[in-house]
C-alpha positions in Angstrom: 147.2 97.4 16.6 146.2 97.9 13.0 146.5 100.9 10.7 145.2 99.1 7.6 142.5 101.8 7.0 145.0 104.7 7.4 144.6 107.2 4.5 147.6 109.4 5.5 151.2 108.8 4.5 153.0 108.6 7.8 156.6 108.2 6.8 157.9 108.7 10.4 154.9 107.4 12.3 155.2 107.0 16.1 152.7 104.8 17.8 152.6 104.4 21.6 150.4 101.7 23.1 147.9 102.9 25.7 148.9 99.9 28.0 152.1 98.0 28.2 152.1 94.5 26.6 154.3 91.5 27.0 155.3 90.2 23.6 158.0 88.1 22.0 157.4 89.1 18.4 156.2 92.0 16.4 154.5 91.4 13.1 154.5 93.9 10.3 152.2 93.3 7.3 151.8 95.4 4.2 148.2 95.6 3.0 148.6 98.2 0.2 151.4 99.8 -1.8 150.3 102.5 -4.3 151.1 102.3 -8.0 152.4 98.7 -7.7 155.4 99.9 -5.8 157.6 97.7 -3.7 157.0 97.6 0.1 160.1 98.6 2.1 160.8 99.4 5.7 163.8 101.6 6.5 163.6 101.6 10.3 161.4 99.8 12.8 162.1 100.4 16.4 160.4 98.6 19.3 161.1 99.8 22.8 161.1 97.5 25.7 161.8 97.5 29.4 165.1 99.2 30.1 165.1 97.9 33.7 165.4 94.3 32.4 167.3 94.8 29.1 171.0 94.1 29.1 173.2 95.5 26.4 176.7 94.1 25.8 179.0 95.5 23.2 180.3 92.9 20.7 184.0 92.4 20.3 186.2 91.7 17.3 184.0 93.2 14.6 185.4 92.4 11.1 184.3 94.1 7.9 185.1 92.5 4.5 184.3 94.6 1.5 183.3 93.1 -1.9 186.2 93.8 -4.2 183.8 93.9 -7.2 181.5 96.5 -5.5 183.1 98.4 -2.6 179.6 99.5 -1.5 178.9 96.0 -0.3 180.3 94.7 2.9 179.9 91.7 5.2 180.2 92.3 8.9 181.0 89.5 11.3 181.7 89.3 15.1 182.0 86.9 17.9 178.5 86.1 19.2 177.5 87.4 22.6 176.3 84.5 24.8 172.6 84.8 25.5 172.0 87.5 22.9 168.8 87.3 20.9 169.5 90.1 18.5 172.0 92.8 17.6 171.7 96.5 16.7 174.1 97.4 13.9 174.7 101.2 13.6 176.6 102.6 10.7 177.6 105.9 9.3 180.6 108.1 8.8 181.3 108.9 12.4 182.1 106.7 15.5 
């Protein structure tokens, strides 16, 4: 699906495909950024088949803050066997 000719700023665009597809990867390509701005993606969500998806919570999450800049932190955890990706949620509430 392409939106390269889109003339509207869709900051929170939602696109639903007309037919289900089987895919392993999603490719996102920037074709234009106004005023020589930098291209950025804040959130990209791709929904799959919940009947086949298996979600397992990771254990032993460790957070190490940078002593020079407390805004920076490194997160580590024990890998989940068979996982091909992780969703990291953050905020001020659990």
